[in-house]
N, CA, C and O atoms as a MOPAC input file, in Angstrom:
PM7 MOZYME 1SCF
protein

 N      0.83900 1    -1.18100 1     0.00000 1
 C      0.00000 1     0.00000 1     0.00000 1
 C      0.88100 1     1.24100 1     0.00000 1
 O      2.06000 1     1.17500 1     0.34800 1
 N      0.30800 1     2.35900 1    -0.38800 1
 C      1.05300 1     3.59900 1    -0.46000 1
 C      1.41400 1     4.10800 1     0.92400 1
 O      2.35200 1     4.89000 1     1.07600 1
 N      0.66800 1     3.66500 1     1.94300 1
 C      0.93100 1     4.10400 1     3.31100 1
 C      2.04900 1     3.32300 1     3.98900 1
 O      2.53200 1     3.71700 1     5.05000 1
 N      2.45800 1     2.22200 1     3.38000 1
 C      3.45800 1     1.35600 1     4.00500 1
 C      4.78900 1     2.08800 1     4.15100 1
 O      5.27600 1     2.73100 1     3.22100 1
 N      5.35200 1     1.97000 1     5.33000 1
 C      6.65500 1     2.56300 1     5.58900 1
 C      7.73100 1     1.57300 1     5.15900 1
 O      7.58900 1     0.37200 1     5.38800 1
 N      8.80500 1     2.06000 1     4.53900 1
 C      9.88400 1     1.13100 1     4.19100 1
 C     10.54400 1     0.60400 1     5.45600 1
 O     10.61600 1     1.28700 1     6.47700 1
 N     11.01300 1    -0.60500 1     5.35900 1
 C     11.72600 1    -1.19300 1     6.49200 1
 C     13.05100 1    -0.46000 1     6.65600 1
 O     13.70200 1    -0.13300 1     5.66400 1
 N     13.45200 1    -0.20300 1     7.88600 1
 C     14.76400 1     0.41700 1     8.07500 1
 C     15.84700 1    -0.56600 1     7.65600 1
 O     15.64800 1    -1.77800 1     7.74200 1
 N     16.98400 1    -0.06400 1     7.20500 1
 C     18.05800 1    -0.98300 1     6.83000 1
 C     18.47200 1    -1.81300 1     8.03800 1
 O     18.50500 1    -1.33000 1     9.17000 1
 N     18.78000 1    -3.04700 1     7.77000 1
 C     19.20300 1    -3.92400 1     8.85500 1
 C     20.67500 1    -3.71000 1     9.12100 1
 O     21.51400 1    -3.82800 1     8.22700 1
 N     20.96600 1    -3.39900 1    10.34400 1
 C     22.35600 1    -3.20800 1    10.74400 1
 C     22.88700 1    -4.46100 1    11.39800 1
 O     22.22100 1    -5.49600 1    11.42600 1
 N     24.08400 1    -4.35700 1    11.91800 1
 C     24.65500 1    -5.52500 1    12.59700 1
 C     23.86300 1    -5.85200 1    13.85200 1
 O     23.33300 1    -4.96700 1    14.52300 1
 N     23.79700 1    -7.10300 1    14.14200 1
 C     23.09200 1    -7.53900 1    15.34000 1
 C     23.98100 1    -7.48300 1    16.56400 1
 O     25.20700 1    -7.45400 1    16.46300 1
 N     23.35700 1    -7.46700 1    17.69200 1
 C     24.11900 1    -7.42700 1    18.93700 1
 C     24.91500 1    -8.70800 1    19.16000 1
 O     25.90300 1    -8.71300 1    19.89500 1
 N     24.48200 1    -9.79200 1    18.52500 1
 C     25.18300 1   -11.06500 1    18.74000 1
 C     26.12300 1   -11.40200 1    17.58500 1
 O     26.49400 1   -12.56500 1    17.42000 1
 N     26.51500 1   -10.41400 1    16.78500 1
 C     27.42700 1   -10.68200 1    15.67200 1
 C     28.73200 1   -11.32100 1    16.14200 1
 O     29.19800 1   -12.28700 1    15.53700 1
 N     29.32000 1   -10.79600 1    17.20600 1
 C     30.59900 1   -11.34200 1    17.67900 1
 C     30.44900 1   -12.81200 1    18.03200 1
 O     31.32900 1   -13.61600 1    17.72300 1
 N     29.35700 1   -13.16800 1    18.66800 1
 C     29.11100 1   -14.57300 1    19.02200 1
 C     29.02400 1   -15.43700 1    17.76000 1
 O     29.59600 1   -16.52600 1    17.70300 1
 N     28.30700 1   -14.94400 1    16.75800 1
 C     28.19100 1   -15.69200 1    15.50400 1
 C     29.53100 1   -15.79900 1    14.79400 1
 O     29.85600 1   -16.84500 1    14.23300 1
 N     30.30500 1   -14.72900 1    14.81500 1
 C     31.63100 1   -14.74100 1    14.18200 1
 C     32.50800 1   -15.79500 1    14.84400 1
 O     33.18100 1   -16.56100 1    14.15400 1
 N     32.50700 1   -15.84100 1    16.17600 1
 C     33.29900 1   -16.85400 1    16.88800 1
 C     32.79500 1   -18.27200 1    16.59500 1
 O     33.59400 1   -19.20400 1    16.51600 1
 N     31.49100 1   -18.43900 1    16.43400 1
 C     30.95000 1   -19.76200 1    16.10100 1
 C     31.46400 1   -20.21700 1    14.73400 1
 O     31.86800 1   -21.36800 1    14.56800 1
 N     31.44500 1   -19.31500 1    13.77000 1
 C     31.94700 1   -19.66700 1    12.43000 1
 C     33.43000 1   -19.98700 1    12.50900 1
 O     33.88800 1   -20.96600 1    11.92000 1
 N     34.18300 1   -19.16800 1    13.23500 1
 C     35.62000 1   -19.39600 1    13.37900 1
 C     35.90200 1   -20.76700 1    13.98700 1
 O     36.85600 1   -21.44200 1    13.59900 1
 N     35.07400 1   -21.16900 1    14.93300 1
 C     35.31300 1   -22.42900 1    15.64300 1
 C     35.19400 1   -23.66500 1    14.75700 1
 O     35.70300 1   -24.72800 1    15.11300 1
 N     34.53400 1   -23.54000 1    13.61600 1
 C     34.41800 1   -24.70400 1    12.73600 1
 C     35.46900 1   -24.71200 1    11.62900 1
 O     35.52500 1   -25.66200 1    10.84900 1
 N     36.29900 1   -23.68000 1    11.54400 1
 C     37.38200 1   -23.65900 1    10.55600 1
 C     38.43000 1   -24.69900 1    10.93800 1
 O     38.84500 1   -24.78600 1    12.09400 1
 N     38.84400 1   -25.47200 1     9.96500 1
 C     39.83100 1   -26.52900 1    10.23400 1
 C     41.05600 1   -26.45200 1     9.31500 1
 O     42.15400 1   -26.82800 1     9.72300 1
 N     40.88000 1   -25.97600 1     8.09700 1
 C     41.96900 1   -26.00400 1     7.11800 1
 C     42.51400 1   -24.58800 1     6.88500 1
 O     41.86500 1   -23.59100 1     7.19900 1
 N     43.71500 1   -24.53900 1     6.32900 1
 C     44.30600 1   -23.23900 1     5.98000 1
 C     43.36800 1   -22.44900 1     5.07800 1
 O     43.19500 1   -21.24400 1     5.25700 1
 N     42.76700 1   -23.12800 1     4.11400 1
 C     41.86800 1   -22.45600 1     3.17900 1
 C     40.66000 1   -21.87100 1     3.91900 1
 O     40.25000 1   -20.74500 1     3.63900 1
 N     40.09200 1   -22.62800 1     4.85900 1
 C     38.93400 1   -22.13400 1     5.61700 1
 C     39.31000 1   -20.92500 1     6.46700 1
 O     38.55900 1   -19.95200 1     6.54000 1
 N     40.47800 1   -20.99000 1     7.10800 1
 C     40.92300 1   -19.83600 1     7.89700 1
 C     41.15600 1   -18.63000 1     6.99400 1
 O     40.82300 1   -17.50200 1     7.35700 1
 N     41.72800 1   -18.87300 1     5.81400 1
 C     41.97500 1   -17.78400 1     4.87000 1
 C     40.66400 1   -17.14400 1     4.44000 1
 O     40.54200 1   -15.91900 1     4.43600 1
 N     39.68600 1   -17.96300 1     4.07800 1
 C     38.38300 1   -17.43800 1     3.65600 1
 C     37.68900 1   -16.70900 1     4.80600 1
 O     37.07000 1   -15.66400 1     4.60900 1
 N     37.80000 1   -17.26900 1     5.99400 1
 C     37.22600 1   -16.61100 1     7.16700 1
 C     37.86300 1   -15.24300 1     7.36400 1
 O     37.16600 1   -14.26000 1     7.61700 1
 N     39.19400 1   -15.17700 1     7.24600 1
 C     39.90600 1   -13.91100 1     7.40800 1
 C     39.47200 1   -12.86700 1     6.39400 1
 O     39.33800 1   -11.68900 1     6.72800 1
 N     39.25200 1   -13.29600 1     5.15200 1
 C     38.77400 1   -12.36200 1     4.13000 1
 C     37.40700 1   -11.81000 1     4.50900 1
 O     37.14800 1   -10.61500 1     4.36500 1
 N     36.53300 1   -12.69000 1     4.99600 1
 C     35.20500 1   -12.25700 1     5.41300 1
 C     35.25900 1   -11.34400 1     6.62800 1
 O     34.52100 1   -10.36200 1     6.70200 1
 N     36.13100 1   -11.66400 1     7.58100 1
 C     36.24900 1   -10.84200 1     8.78200 1
 C     36.76900 1    -9.45600 1     8.42800 1
 O     36.31100 1    -8.45500 1     8.97900 1
 N     37.72500 1    -9.40000 1     7.50800 1
 C     38.24700 1    -8.10200 1     7.08300 1
 C     37.14900 1    -7.27800 1     6.41100 1
 O     37.05000 1    -6.07200 1     6.63800 1
 N     36.33300 1    -7.91900 1     5.59300 1
 C     35.23100 1    -7.20700 1     4.94700 1
 C     34.22800 1    -6.71500 1     5.99700 1
 O     33.74900 1    -5.58400 1     5.91900 1
 N     33.91900 1    -7.55200 1     6.96200 1
 C     33.02200 1    -7.15300 1     8.04400 1
 C     33.61700 1    -5.94900 1     8.78200 1
 O     32.91100 1    -4.98800 1     9.08800 1
 N     34.92400 1    -6.01200 1     9.06500 1
 C     35.60300 1    -4.91700 1     9.76200 1
 C     35.47100 1    -3.59900 1     8.99500 1
 O     35.28400 1    -2.54500 1     9.60100 1
 N     35.56700 1    -3.65600 1     7.67500 1
 C     35.46700 1    -2.44200 1     6.86000 1
 C     34.11100 1    -1.76200 1     7.03100 1
 O     34.00500 1    -0.54200 1     6.90500 1
 N     33.08100 1    -2.54500 1     7.31800 1
 C     31.73700 1    -1.99400 1     7.48400 1
 C     31.35600 1    -1.77600 1     8.94600 1
 O     30.54600 1    -0.90300 1     9.25700 1
 N     31.93700 1    -2.56700 1     9.83300 1
 C     31.56800 1    -2.51800 1    11.25900 1
 C     32.81500 1    -2.59600 1    12.14700 1
 O     32.95400 1    -3.54900 1    12.91400 1
 N     33.71500 1    -1.63000 1    12.06300 1
 C     34.95900 1    -1.75100 1    12.83700 1
 C     34.74300 1    -1.84600 1    14.34600 1
 O     35.49700 1    -2.52900 1    15.03800 1
 N     33.73800 1    -1.17700 1    14.85000 1
 C     33.50700 1    -1.18100 1    16.29100 1
 C     32.93800 1    -2.50700 1    16.79200 1
 O     33.05600 1    -2.81800 1    17.97700 1
 N     32.33200 1    -3.28100 1    15.92100 1
 C     31.71000 1    -4.54400 1    16.33000 1
 C     32.58700 1    -5.75700 1    16.01400 1
 O     32.23000 1    -6.88600 1    16.35100 1
 N     33.72000 1    -5.52900 1    15.37500 1
 C     34.59000 1    -6.63600 1    14.97000 1
 C     35.45300 1    -7.09900 1    16.13800 1
 O     36.13100 1    -6.28200 1    16.76200 1
 N     35.43800 1    -8.39900 1    16.44600 1
 C     36.31100 1    -8.90500 1    17.51900 1
 C     37.77500 1    -8.91200 1    17.05300 1
 O     38.20400 1    -9.81900 1    16.34100 1
 N     38.52700 1    -7.89400 1    17.46400 1
 C     39.89500 1    -7.70800 1    16.99000 1
 C     40.83100 1    -8.84000 1    17.38200 1
 O     41.81300 1    -9.10000 1    16.68800 1
 N     40.53900 1    -9.51100 1    18.47800 1
 C     41.40600 1   -10.61800 1    18.91700 1
 C     41.52500 1   -11.69400 1    17.84200 1
 O     42.53500 1   -12.39300 1    17.77300 1
 N     40.50800 1   -11.82900 1    17.01200 1
 C     40.57900 1   -12.82700 1    15.94500 1
 C     41.64400 1   -12.47400 1    14.91600 1
 O     42.22700 1   -13.37100 1    14.30700 1
 N     41.90700 1   -11.19000 1    14.71000 1
 C     42.97400 1   -10.81700 1    13.77900 1
 C     44.33500 1   -11.26800 1    14.30600 1
 O     45.21200 1   -11.63700 1    13.52500 1
 N     44.51600 1   -11.24100 1    15.63000 1
 C     45.75100 1   -11.76200 1    16.22700 1
 C     45.88800 1   -13.25100 1    15.93500 1
 O     46.94600 1   -13.71800 1    15.51400 1
 N     44.81900 1   -13.98100 1    16.16100 1
 C     44.83600 1   -15.43000 1    15.93600 1
 C     45.06200 1   -15.73700 1    14.46400 1
 O     45.85600 1   -16.61600 1    14.12700 1
 N     44.37600 1   -15.02600 1    13.59200 1
 C     44.54300 1   -15.25600 1    12.15300 1
 C     45.95300 1   -14.92000 1    11.69700 1
 O     46.50400 1   -15.60500 1    10.83600 1
 N     46.54500 1   -13.87200 1    12.26300 1
 C     47.93300 1   -13.54000 1    11.93300 1
 C     48.82200 1   -14.74600 1    12.19100 1
 O     49.68900 1   -15.08700 1    11.38600 1
 N     48.59000 1   -15.37300 1    13.31100 1
 C     49.40700 1   -16.51900 1    13.71500 1
 C     49.15500 1   -17.74600 1    12.83000 1
 O     50.06100 1   -18.54800 1    12.60600 1
 N     47.93800 1   -17.88500 1    12.33400 1
 C     47.55200 1   -19.09100 1    11.58800 1
 C     47.81400 1   -19.02400 1    10.08300 1
 O     47.93800 1   -20.06200 1     9.43300 1
 N     47.90000 1   -17.82000 1     9.52300 1
 C     47.92500 1   -17.74500 1     8.07100 1
 C     49.32900 1   -17.73700 1     7.48300 1
 O     50.22200 1   -17.05400 1     7.98600 1
 N     49.51400 1   -18.50300 1     6.41400 1
 C     50.77400 1   -18.41900 1     5.68400 1
 C     50.75300 1   -17.28700 1     4.64600 1
 O     51.75900 1   -17.04400 1     3.98000 1
 N     49.61900 1   -16.60000 1     4.50800 1
 C     49.44800 1   -15.57300 1     3.47000 1
 C     50.03800 1   -14.24000 1     3.93700 1
 O     49.52000 1   -13.61600 1     4.86300 1
 N     51.11000 1   -13.81500 1     3.30000 1
 C     51.77100 1   -12.57600 1     3.71900 1
 C     50.89000 1   -11.34900 1     3.49400 1
 O     50.95800 1   -10.39300 1     4.26700 1
 N     50.07400 1   -11.36400 1     2.45900 1
 C     49.18000 1   -10.22100 1     2.20700 1
 C     48.14100 1   -10.09300 1     3.32200 1
 O     47.82400 1    -8.98800 1     3.76200 1
 N     47.62300 1   -11.21800 1     3.76700 1
 C     46.65100 1   -11.20200 1     4.86200 1
 C     47.30600 1   -10.75800 1     6.16300 1
 O     46.73500 1    -9.96300 1     6.90900 1
 N     48.51200 1   -11.27400 1     6.43900 1
 C     49.21500 1   -10.85500 1     7.66600 1
 C     49.40400 1    -9.34300 1     7.66500 1
 O     49.22500 1    -8.68200 1     8.68800 1
 N     49.76700 1    -8.80600 1     6.50100 1
 C     49.94900 1    -7.35100 1     6.37900 1
 C     48.66300 1    -6.62100 1     6.76200 1
 O     48.69300 1    -5.65300 1     7.52200 1
 N     47.54900 1    -7.08700 1     6.23900 1
 C     46.26600 1    -6.44500 1     6.52400 1
 C     45.91500 1    -6.54300 1     8.00800 1
 O     45.40000 1    -5.59000 1     8.59100 1
 N     46.19400 1    -7.69600 1     8.61400 1
 C     45.88300 1    -7.86100 1    10.03500 1
 C     46.73600 1    -6.91900 1    10.88900 1
 O     46.23800 1    -6.31100 1    11.83700 1
 N     48.01700 1    -6.80300 1    10.55100 1
 C     48.89900 1    -5.89300 1    11.28100 1
 C     48.40000 1    -4.45700 1    11.12200 1
 O     48.35600 1    -3.69300 1    12.08500 1
 N     48.03400 1    -4.11100 1     9.91400 1
 C     47.54600 1    -2.76000 1     9.63800 1
 C     46.28700 1    -2.43800 1    10.46400 1
 O     46.18100 1    -1.36300 1    11.05500 1
 N     45.35600 1    -3.36900 1    10.49200 1
 C     44.12100 1    -3.17100 1    11.25400 1
 C     44.42300 1    -3.04000 1    12.74400 1
 O     43.92100 1    -2.12700 1    13.40000 1
 N     45.22800 1    -3.93500 1    13.27500 1
 C     45.54200 1    -3.90100 1    14.70300 1
 C     46.30000 1    -2.62500 1    15.07500 1
 O     46.07700 1    -2.05800 1    16.14500 1
 N     47.19000 1    -2.17800 1    14.19500 1
 C     47.90600 1    -0.92400 1    14.44200 1
 C     46.94800 1     0.25700 1    14.41900 1
 O     47.00200 1     1.13600 1    15.28000 1
 N     46.08300 1     0.26300 1    13.43700 1
 C     45.10100 1     1.34000 1    13.27200 1
 C     44.24100 1     1.50800 1    14.52600 1
 O     43.86000 1     2.62300 1    14.88500 1
 N     43.94600 1     0.40900 1    15.17200 1
 C     43.08500 1     0.42600 1    16.36700 1
 C     43.90400 1     0.43000 1    17.67000 1
 O     43.34400 1     0.26600 1    18.75400 1
 N     45.21700 1     0.61600 1    17.56400 1
 C     46.10600 1     0.59600 1    18.73400 1
 C     45.96200 1    -0.69000 1    19.53600 1
 O     45.95000 1    -0.66900 1    20.76700 1
 N     45.85300 1    -1.81000 1    18.82700 1
 C     45.68200 1    -3.11200 1    19.47100 1
 C     46.76300 1    -4.11300 1    19.04900 1
 O     46.61900 1    -5.31500 1    19.27300 1
 N     47.84600 1    -3.61400 1    18.43700 1
 C     48.89300 1    -4.51200 1    17.95000 1
 C     49.73900 1    -4.99700 1    19.12600 1
 O     50.41900 1    -4.20300 1    19.77500 1
 N     49.69600 1    -6.29900 1    19.39700 1
 C     50.51000 1    -6.83100 1    20.49900 1
 C     52.00700 1    -6.71000 1    20.17800 1
 O     52.41500 1    -6.78400 1    19.01900 1
 N     52.79400 1    -6.52600 1    21.20600 1
 C     54.24400 1    -6.37700 1    21.02400 1
 C     54.84200 1    -7.59200 1    20.32800 1
 O     55.76500 1    -7.44800 1    19.52600 1
 N     54.33400 1    -8.78400 1    20.62000 1
 C     54.91500 1    -9.98100 1    20.01100 1
 C     54.69300 1    -9.99500 1    18.49600 1
 O     55.56100 1   -10.45400 1    17.75500 1
 N     53.54800 1    -9.50000 1    18.02700 1
 C     53.31200 1    -9.43700 1    16.58300 1
 C     54.18900 1    -8.35000 1    15.96700 1
 O     54.76900 1    -8.54900 1    14.89900 1
 N     54.28800 1    -7.21000 1    16.63100 1
 C     55.13100 1    -6.12300 1    16.11500 1
 C     56.57300 1    -6.59900 1    15.95600 1
 O     57.23700 1    -6.28400 1    14.96900 1
 N     57.04400 1    -7.35600 1    16.93500 1
 C     58.42500 1    -7.85800 1    16.87100 1
 C     58.57300 1    -8.91200 1    15.76500 1
 O     59.51200 1    -8.86600 1    14.97000 1
 N     57.63900 1    -9.85100 1    15.73100 1
 C     57.70700 1   -10.91200 1    14.72300 1
 C     57.56100 1   -10.35200 1    13.30400 1
 O     58.24000 1   -10.80500 1    12.38200 1
 N     56.68200 1    -9.37600 1    13.13400 1
 C     56.41900 1    -8.81900 1    11.80800 1
 C     57.63400 1    -8.08900 1    11.22800 1
 O     57.69900 1    -7.86000 1    10.02000 1
 N     58.58000 1    -7.72800 1    12.06700 1
 C     59.81200 1    -7.11300 1    11.56900 1
 C     60.58300 1    -8.06500 1    10.66500 1
 O     61.45400 1    -7.63700 1     9.90700 1
 N     60.26300 1    -9.36400 1    10.74300 1
 C     60.93300 1   -10.38900 1     9.95300 1
 C     59.99500 1   -11.02400 1     8.92600 1
 O     60.32700 1   -12.05600 1     8.34300 1
 N     58.84500 1   -10.42600 1     8.70400 1
 C     57.87200 1   -10.97800 1     7.76800 1
 C     58.45700 1   -11.03300 1     6.36200 1
 O     59.33200 1   -10.24100 1     6.01400 1
 N     57.96800 1   -11.96800 1     5.56200 1
 C     58.43900 1   -12.08800 1     4.17500 1
 C     57.99100 1   -10.91500 1     3.31200 1
 O     58.58600 1   -10.65200 1     2.26700 1
 N     56.94900 1   -10.20900 1     3.74000 1
 C     56.42400 1    -9.06600 1     2.99400 1
 C     57.10700 1    -7.78200 1     3.46100 1
 O     57.02100 1    -7.41500 1     4.63400 1
 N     57.77600 1    -7.11100 1     2.54600 1
 C     58.50300 1    -5.89100 1     2.89000 1
 C     57.57600 1    -4.80900 1     3.44700 1
 O     57.94700 1    -4.08700 1     4.37300 1
 N     56.37800 1    -4.69800 1     2.88800 1
 C     55.43000 1    -3.68400 1     3.36300 1
 C     55.03400 1    -3.92300 1     4.82300 1
 O     54.84800 1    -2.97600 1     5.58700 1
 N     54.91100 1    -5.17800 1     5.19400 1
 C     54.60000 1    -5.49800 1     6.59500 1
 C     55.77200 1    -5.11900 1     7.47900 1
 O     55.59200 1    -4.54500 1     8.55300 1
 N     56.97300 1    -5.44300 1     7.02400 1
 C     58.16100 1    -5.06800 1     7.80900 1
 C     58.22900 1    -3.55600 1     8.00200 1
 O     58.58500 1    -3.07900 1     9.08000 1
 N     57.88900 1    -2.80800 1     6.96000 1
 C     57.91600 1    -1.34600 1     7.04900 1
 C     56.86400 1    -0.81300 1     8.02600 1
 O     57.09600 1     0.18700 1     8.70700 1
 N     55.70500 1    -1.48100 1     8.09500 1
 C     54.65000 1    -1.05900 1     9.01900 1
 C     55.13000 1    -1.04000 1    10.46300 1
 O     54.75000 1    -0.16100 1    11.23700 1
 N     55.96100 1    -2.00600 1    10.82500 1
 C     56.37900 1    -2.16300 1    12.22200 1
 C     57.83100 1    -1.77000 1    12.45500 1
 O     58.38400 1    -2.01100 1    13.52800 1
 N     58.43700 1    -1.17000 1    11.45500 1
 C     59.83800 1    -0.79400 1    11.55400 1
 C     60.06400 1     0.20900 1    12.67400 1
 O     59.35800 1     1.21500 1    12.75300 1
 N     61.04300 1    -0.04900 1    13.54700 1
 C     61.37200 1     0.93600 1    14.58200 1
 C     61.78500 1     2.27300 1    13.95300 1
 O     61.56100 1     3.33100 1    14.54100 1
 N     62.37700 1     2.22500 1    12.77900 1
 C     62.77200 1     3.43700 1    12.06800 1
 C     61.54800 1     4.28900 1    11.74700 1
 O     61.62900 1     5.51700 1    11.76000 1
 N     60.41800 1     3.65100 1    11.46100 1
 C     59.17500 1     4.36500 1    11.16500 1
 C     58.78900 1     5.25700 1    12.34400 1
 O     58.39600 1     6.40700 1    12.15300 1
 N     58.90100 1     4.72700 1    13.55700 1
 C     58.59200 1     5.51700 1    14.75700 1
 C     59.53900 1     6.69500 1    14.89100 1
 O     59.11600 1     7.79500 1    15.24300 1
 N     60.82700 1     6.47300 1    14.61100 1
 C     61.80200 1     7.55000 1    14.69400 1
 C     61.51700 1     8.63100 1    13.65900 1
 O     61.65800 1     9.82100 1    13.94200 1
 N     61.11400 1     8.21600 1    12.45600 1
 C     60.77900 1     9.17100 1    11.41100 1
 C     59.58900 1    10.01700 1    11.83100 1
 O     59.57600 1    11.22600 1    11.59700 1
 N     58.59100 1     9.40200 1    12.44600 1
 C     57.39300 1    10.09400 1    12.87900 1
 C     57.72600 1    11.10900 1    13.98000 1
 O     57.17100 1    12.20700 1    14.01500 1
 N     58.63700 1    10.72300 1    14.87300 1
 C     58.98500 1    11.60300 1    15.97800 1
 C     59.73500 1    12.84500 1    15.50300 1
 O     59.67200 1    13.88900 1    16.15300 1
 N     60.43800 1    12.74600 1    14.38600 1
 C     61.23400 1    13.87600 1    13.92700 1
 C     60.43700 1    14.87900 1    13.10600 1
 O     60.96900 1    15.91700 1    12.71100 1
 N     59.15700 1    14.57900 1    12.84300 1
 C     58.33200 1    15.49900 1    12.04600 1
 C     57.83500 1    16.63100 1    12.90600 1
 O     57.12400 1    17.51000 1    12.41900 1

């Protein structure tokens, strides 16, 4: 009918984090973790405040994909949630861009500006 109000857009649910952890718990293979990480990153792009950041730490540890590790480091740094152990380990990452993200020289360059 012409009087019908449109439905409001559906936003994230309050139990999204619980559902995300449930999906993560059934991942068993490298490929499943990789696909999960891609989905989590996409979710983060739309809902950064609702994304369980601790999963990016776990995915960093589990993935052999250097591009994904770079993205996880970037996200954790952006949110000031990068653990010292990842920052230290990432200095030796196979991806040069990841190494540059956590380079101690980067901090020195920033301080001199």
